[in-house]
NUDOTOR-518988 format. One record per atom (N, C-alpha, C): residue in one letter; x, y, z. Coordinates in steps of 0.001 Angstrom, whole numbers, plus 500000, padded with zeros to 6 digits. Each point is the difference from the previous one (the first is absolute). Layout:
REM residues N
AXYZ...
REM end
This chain:
REM residues 328
M501038498740500244M498886501508499760M501001501028500250P499694501160499210P500227501318499954P500382500371501567W501309500593500047W500240500673501407W499731501003500637E499802500604500942E499663501635499656E501242500596500391R499972501162499066R501016501264500115R498862501162500083G500920501069500329G499160501375499760G498375499793500561G499590499218501067G498639499863500072G499325499157499048F500332499581499129F498836499579499094F501246498389499242L499311499286499438L500192498826499647L501156500368498911A501138499464499667A500995500421498655A500060498971499571P500586500218498696P500103498829499057P500882499310500541E500011498416499636E501022498791500642E501576500319499660V499616500360498768V501075499713498822V500577500892499049L500956500761500024L500395501157498939L500581499145498969V499363500347498964V500542499577498316V500747501113499356V501396499871500093V500796500766498574V500491499380499059T499365500623498673T500397499353498997T500119500799498785G500075499155498617G500273501042498943G500601499088499142P500329500581498445P501017499461499634P501290499998500377T500819499178499206T501212499913499867T500977501090500093A500761500357500806A501066500945500095A499397501822500102A498409499432500938A499547501194500476A500339500930501367G500942499120500188G500256500443501625G499109499042500809K499490499301500240K499104499485501378K500577499454500521T500988499414499802T501060498799501145T500445501418500846G500582500812499855G500302501470500803G499022500327500650L498910500715499543L498818500065500647L499415499234501162G499676498194499408G499759499379500988G500883500241501123I501106500177500295I501123499646500689I499873501044501034R499706501459499335R500057500999500800R498626500223500789L498735499336499434L499003499800500954L499550499121501234A500951499002499349A500258498899501200A500641500634501244Q501394500868499799Q500510500659501066Q498848501016501004L499346501179498734L498980500862500745L499087499151500860F499325498895499536F499038499515500413F500268498815500919D500907499822500531D500655498244500653D499500498845499404G500181500135498618G499773498768499413G500811499224499381E499748498617499194E500912499072499421E499758499648498820V500687500494499043V499713499368498588V500098498805499783V498655499416499030V499951498900499629V500249500024498406S500826499473498965S500189500461499141S498819499004499063A499511500867498810A499105499433499054A500387500098498755D501209498946499591D500917499857498661D500121498734499891S499316499697498999S499872498747499418S501697498768499584M500888501478499926M501348499583499832M501111500038501208Q499441500823500844Q501044500346501130Q499433498584501434V499359499230499294V499879498951501115V501213499017499875Y500623500045498679Y501061499198499768Y501324500122500380R500658499097500700R501706500068500603R500771500463498756G501257500332500300G500622500542498871G499805500706498845M498932500528499637M499103500987499326M499989501146500077D501193500908500563D499886501135500635D500029501409499123I500856500054498918I500330501109499272I498973500428498918G499778498863499145G498745499735499095G498678500466500579T499703499596501250T498614500352500703T500136500966500482A501344501008500514A499928501497500449A499780499435501583K500382498636500555K499487499745501487K500393501219500969P499477500585501209P501287500893500076P501112499456501077T500776500933500195T501333499385500657T499392500179501601V501035499550500536V499928499671501652V500145502123500041G500621500547499651G500126501440500357G499361500722499456E499150499609499108E498703500741499289E498930499827500681M499901499053501062M498782499323501214M500299500991500896A500865500279500525A500092501243500690A499447499907501641G500189498468500394G499596499330501174G498453499201499875V499413500380498888V498911499719499790V499705498199500192R499062499352500973R500310498791499327R499028499702498999H500578499092499046H499595499671498490H499448498272500083H498890499763499580H499344498638499803H499560499923498549M500238498383499613M499231499852498742M501571500379499245L501382499947500215L501081499946498939L500588498507500378D500551499620498991D500847498840500265D499586499003500133V498135499527500126V499681498848500503V499937498936498900A500514500196498602A499746498403499592A501450500181499083D500192498681499675D501174499524499170D499461500571498793P500921500506498845P499836499961498622P499660499352499231A500276498482500369A499507498581499404A498480499653499928E499460500929501395E498291499774500400E499435500700499004R498411499372500011R499313500597498983R498908500865500844Y500390501355500655Y499400500672500673Y498365500097499790S498965500200500753S498869500425499359S499377501057501087A498680500432499442A499312501351500601A499329499229501309A499675498951499928A499383499350501052A501109499787501085R501006499686499873R501094499621500748R500574500906500908Y499484501502499026Y500480501385500582Y499038500182500872V498917500048499806V498943500222500626V500008499616501756S500331498333499999S500062499270500776S501023500823501138E501320499969499470E500991500202500817E500036501642500414A499676500779498804A500038501443500432A498592500212501135T499186499282500240T498675500325500853T500544499650501563V501536499139499932V500085499599501239V500760501060500441C500775500182499204C500966501470499927C498933501260500667V498843500384499344V499242501400500133V499247499453501783T499537498714500006T499770499839501042T500544500016501260D501140499716500067D501164500234501120D500129501585499827I500159500869498907I500644500987500620I498866501248500891L498559499672499313L498975500352500690L499840499354501312E500344499044500394E500098499479501343E500873500708500834R501124500373499513R500670500745500344R499682501249500379G499180500598499440G499648501608500436G500573500950498840K500610499210498556K500440501037499154K499440500179498493L500328500555499341L499201500039498816L500465499600498887P499350499029499511P500838499361498875P499818500519498676V501111500249499400V500201500691498973V500182499376498388L499283499907499370L499937498754498958L500596501403498696V501055499361499571V500909500683499057V500511499186498702G499117500358498696G500635499351499071G498926500203498626G500321499327498948G499143500391498908G499685498669498942T499652499025501325T499254498702499230T498785500018500377G499063500812499477G498587500441500243G499250498106500311L500465499168499102L499104498978500591L500262499619501281Y501231499917500598Y500502499690501232Y499557500987500676I499713501312499815I499301501069501171I498553499453500374D499502499864498863D498041500077499671D499760498733500649A500706499013499970A499992498550500298A500314499739501295L500695500997500985L500550499543501462L498981500963500394L499634501366499680L498794500809500536L498592499384500103R499472499336498811R499032499404500560R499687498475500467G501257499411500224G500233498936500664G499608498791499030Q500592500783498702Q499195498284499071Q500581498758500389T498897498976499876T500501498578499401T500314499710498823F500866499201499984F499909499328498653F499952498474499699A499427499902498953A499434498426499255A501611499641499810S499676498386500461S501586499328500087S500787500177498658G499244500278498682G500529500106498752G500529501268499825E500033500999501235E500300501263499427E501438500101501212R500246499427500810R500591499798501221R501567499387499228G500382499403499203G501194499652499770G500596498978500619D498794499031500588D500182498795500658D500467498640499081A501084499241500879A500421498890499280A498943499150499495G498957499925500443G499161499177499625G499290500111498404C500412501278499461C498981500790498726C501341499711499451D501211499922499993D500821500105498931D499712499390498824S499693498339500433S499660499254498673S499164500832499239T498444500100500891T498963500493498894T500953501323499384R500277500903500317R500569501307499245R501032499650498908A500486498962500568A500970499703498620A499206499249499156G499407499426500110G499008499267498791G499198501204498988L499741500686501207L499220501148498920L500765500560499289V501327500661500650V500872500627499330V500210499819498426L500464498367500747L500334499191498601L499023499525498752R498601500021500355R498827500054499292R500120501481499243Y499932501063500602Y499849501191499653Y501258500160498932D501172499647500362D501179499926498888D500003498885498408D499126499454500395D499822498907499016D498571500272499398E498788499899500285E499466500289499322E499177501835499583G500618500708500527G499841501512500205G498851500741500847G500536501131500181G499213500613501028G498414500257499595A499606499811498949A498301500249499687A499651498425500419V500489499050500033V499292498878500570V500085499839501361L500827500681500716L499847499860501275L499155500853500410W499632501335499390W499432501130500103W498454499727499775Q499639499077498908Q499025499451499878Q499321498686501287A501184499610500414A499679498627501187A499575501596501206L500660500672500334L499608500997500794L498731500556499944A499327500680498797A498531500304499954A499250499053499957Q500424498348500190Q498855499330500115Q499613499637501477V501347500379500878V499154499886501491V500070501514500808D500697501022499318D499975501375500648D499535500771498806P498691500566499901P500528500718498537P499567501367500719E500358500587500981E500405501069500354E501452500300500101A500954499025500672A501441499999500164A500159500060498226S499407499040499271S500612500252498482S499976501148499348A498863500951500274A499816501050499830A500775501008500667R500654500164500799R501361500894500144R500824499467499602I500349498899499541I501657499441499950I499999499957498456H500951500541499354H500200499973498644H500795498274499590P499573500131499054P500433498279499603P501587499674499901N500576501021499821N501498500235499944N500787499806501706D498861500167500861D500766500613501599D499458498800500574K501706499232499705K500602498653500387K499709499585501623N500753500906500321N500100499817501760N498295499961500460R499302500983499648R498708500510500561R499269498563499995I500088499568498312I499042498850499919I500042498453500378V501665500303500237V500402498497500826V499636500288501623R500232500721500063R499436500472501667R498768499593500294A498836500666499345A498972499638500236A499334499095499691L500530498963498774L499689498517499854L501070499226501037E500556500155500593E500526499510501161E499429500154501050V499352501142500698V499536500352501089V498323498924500029F499597499567498274F498650499529500030F500408498505500178A501218499727499427A499884498648499900A500595499578501625V500995500211500892V500151499932500999V498588499748500845T499730501331500282T498488500476500973T498979499567499551G499950500100498777G498449499862499486G499177501119499914E500830501030500057E498946501477500586E500957500684498835T499153500879499342T500514500605499095T500385501488500568I501318500412499134I500614501258500912I499005501383500050T498744499922499072T499237501165500131T499393499916501175A499385498793500698A499465499969500809A500802500452501636H501096499181499822H501016500027501017H500224501577500280N500438500507498608N500183501302500408N498805500930500589R498927499879499678R498718501017500532R499854499516501131A500167498741500369A499879499629501908A500912500331500532S501426500537499407S501247500651500630S499395501484500427C499626500465499088C499550501482499599C498930500668500957A499108498590500466A498943500352501025A500455500076501203V501116499399500476V500363500151501143V500230501292500507P500018500616501437P500271501183500520P501106500337500073P500764501007499507P501740499951500042P500545499805501212R500765499123500272R500856499370501000R500577501588501109Y500715500936499323Y500336500591500359Y499319501708499597T499937500952500513T500051501493499771T500935500721499803A500011500608498523A501668500842499983A499818501081499103L501172500841500458L500088501557499058L500687499568499066Q500067500010498947Q500403499736498665Q500861501398499216I501316500065500372I500393501210499058I500827499843499060A499883500149499262A500761499720498419A500812501293499319V501205499749499876V501016501338499639V499936499465498741T500685500811498942T500628499952498866T500404501759499472A500465500036498856A500012501533499142A498787500606499446R500082501184500044R498824500315499312R499947500042498517E501293500299499656E499889499783498684E500789498375499325R499547499676499313R500607498424499749R501449499926499412A500209501233499132A501439499776499879A500936499802500714D499601501044501358D500678500367501394D500501498319500430L498590499389499799L500530498336500742L500761499429499309Y499785499872498651Y500966499259498889Y501635500159500209Q500048501381500306Q501292500221500027Q500805499546501223R499117500183500998R500801499394500841R499685498462500398I499171499101499296I500554498642499847I500892499422499204D500253500979498901D501208500305498919D501357499883501069A499982500809501055A501255500519500464A499911498697501229R499057499650500550R500105498758500987R500535498819499434V499580499882498506V500852498489499305V501540500510500132D500024501263499476D501500500123499715D501182499647501629A499016500454500672A500688500160501430A500007498285500535M498867499075499659M500291498840500017M500984499085499443V500360500369498900V501221499537499028V501374500549500441A499921501231500588A501193500462500513A500226499119501229D498916499641500834D500117499374501502D500485498203499804G499714499817498730G500468498840499681G498687498503499744L499086500777499382L499060499122499653L500562498827499254R500860500137498578R500191499039499533R500799498576501253Q500825500371500724Q500776499331500951Q498628499194500665E499304500785500335E498768499446500579E499138498653499508V500156500551498916V498858498992499119V501226498698499318L501323500170500272L500981498783499679L500007499367501121A500128500649501657A500013499238500841A498726498845500288L498499500558499462L498994499391500336L500296498770498988L500431500286498661L500145499104498853L500834498916500270A501004500279500831A501303499199500212A499825498868501239S498454500633500731S499797499550501340S499097498713499651G499707499730498947G499036499339498999G498931500024499856L499344500966500029L498785501050499801L499724499789498268A498492499193499864A500056499875498744A499358501258499229P500740500767498935P499570501154499096P498866499896500268G498659498958499620G499028500086499555G498977499907501728G500634500480500684G499164499456501418G499280501262500042T498792499972501365T499236501411499940T500765501115500352S500812499471501011S500889501694500926S500618500426498102M500437499320499273M501372500205499045M498383500902498902Q499124499833500455Q499336501079498630Q499411501504500415A500539500251501403A500275501227500432A500636501122498758I499597500911500118I500406501157499037I501038500413500704G501174499935499172G501270499815500030G500961499148500004Y499570498628500302Y500711499164500331Y500195499098498610K498548499843499821K499200499083498593K501300500725498724E500048501526500400E500706500551498524E501448499530500236V500385500537501200V501545499679499821V500106498489500141A499402498897500665A500400498522499726A500142499767498084H499041500462499294H499673499627498858H501261500949499364A500754501200500190A501312500294499583A500652499117500089L500164499511501418L501570499064500416L499666498734498957A498891499730499745A499810498985499127A499966500085498897G500973501395499436G500258500016497946G498871500206499485A498785500571500892A498829500263499033A499938501663500228G501256500843499580G499960501092499551G500978500716501100T499837501292499969T501388500558500611T499604500396501280F500880500575500743F499321500088501505F499508501582500319E500852500932499035E499180501515500031E498726499849499136A499841498713499071A498360500349499476A499231499159501348A500498499176500819A499319499588500803A499572501153501083V501030500970500390V499697501240500908V498788500762499469E499897500185498731E499102500673499283E498593499217499740D500163498848500314D498945499228500253D499291499946501449I500887499727500961I499455500548501052I499063501252500154K500606500990499666K499340501316500025K499055499957499561R499987499501498867R498714499980499308R498792499236500631E500224499094500499E498977499037501121E499524500566500876S501022500649500698S499820500685500876S499048501321500368R500082500209498649R499205501663500190R498442499392499539R499748498474499092R499024499477499424R499290499560501599Y500834499533500979Y499759499112501169Y499285501304500571A500132501324500141A500162501375500696A498335499998499517K499666499960498813K499012500459499247K499043498869500638R500229498674500090R498841499173500653R499703500183501288Q501338500349500725Q499396500292501324Q498858501353500188L500322500892499345L499291501309500314L498769499265499469S499524499267499013S498704499854499458S499280499352501173W500768499298500359W499477499046501483W499408500650500784L501149501116500051L499568500938501601L498954501211499603R499796500195498351R499109501148499995R498712499357499866R499423498744500222R499138499079500044R499226500516501209K501080500107501067K499590500307501534K499397501097500460E499058500439500512E499377500944499918E500543500646501543A500261498771501179A500351500738501135A501833500235500240V500514499765499053V501448500224499974V500056501604500138Q500778500624500618Q500667501382500630Q501165500150499196W500105501115499119W501224500442498939W500913500814500491I501006499488499860I501112501183500394I500855500489498722L500154500989499550L499997499941498413L501688501422499842W501255499156499710W501080500930500056W500551500511498597D500653501015499705D500137500902499130D501705499769499963G500560499574498409G501209500010499799G500846498782501023A499681499790501167A500944499237500655A499588499585501453P499736498936500826P499180499765500916P500560501263501451D499514500704500252D500719500551501283D499036499310501451P501217498733500599P499430499657500871P499174500587501459V500625501432500121V499619500519501180V498497500482499625A500113500707498720A498491500355500222A499259498962499748M499979498471499066M499627499160500180M499286499470501327A500957500063500732A499814499163501558A499075501188500678R500335501276499627R499008501081501080R498514499410499067E499634500597498661E499222499256499458E499145498690500771A500233499098499738A499824498790500525A499464500134501414S501136500485500852S499323499784501600S499308500811500230A499134500741498886A498929500759500377A499171499169499633L499961499360499121L498870499177499723L499872498975500922C501070499275500623C499797499315501406C498933500364500826Q500931501658500244Q499309500248501503Q498647500606499431A499546500159498914A498665500301499663A498848498553500517V500822499131499792V499034498793500494V500342499363500874G500472500702500773G500342499258501873G501122499468499826I500910499629499355I501181499548500419I501275501108500200A500237499939501427A500747500883501086A501605499553499536V500292501429499773V501896500233500303V500311499324501148R500776499274500428R500870499697500560R501121500291500464
REM end
């Protein structure tokens, strides 16, 4: 339940989100300092150990003494899932609340944030359980052998609503929807509808930060990629591959890792890979913004030219105090 601050019930969780390179990590840490909070990462790639540079994982120095959760909780050879994130992050959030502190959820993986706040349950076909691997593998093989149109038609027979939402070329979503039905006997449409009908597990103030002008954000993204290269992104990917990690593994599909791995395998130059990383990062930022702009409850903080950490913290602090989260 929400805990009392300033005489009325305040949100249980503070969310700091936004597109890549927008300044959310620094803002989240500063707010955790101001409001006696602890950071819970909401980044689908920062969960992996040994993937630090390419995921822009905060360093110990950048954490500034603020306790962080949900970093380095998985081996890069594992196939991490949203369901596992919700399960593990819920334990962290509950513990933070029980100790009288504020959970500050920081990251740009919108699916993880939304699922955690809702307390979403997942059908076994969505969890990445070992028991579903053979079903998934069989469906992937069918998709590759028979074509997307055939499996899309199969989906239309059991879940017309899902097939109407999913493009026949969207392999991942078609396979997942058929997998859920095969394993559980329930359509993914029915499961998602039931999940959305459940009241949210946590009340939250959601703050999103980004540039007022898209060009400023893109310039910052490009600069961040250059900094990653200078900090040793190539060496980080080499070390992961040398450890035995397969280039086709889930974690290695992350932006930055996939492109460098291809270049190391001889599929283009490293310089071309860097440009690909910049382009894909900009595209990812655009998708993140599209996701967030569908959410009416999000409070936006916009910066001009470059992020001003002091000004952003001041504006965000005012938003927090307006809903009853008190500075400590």
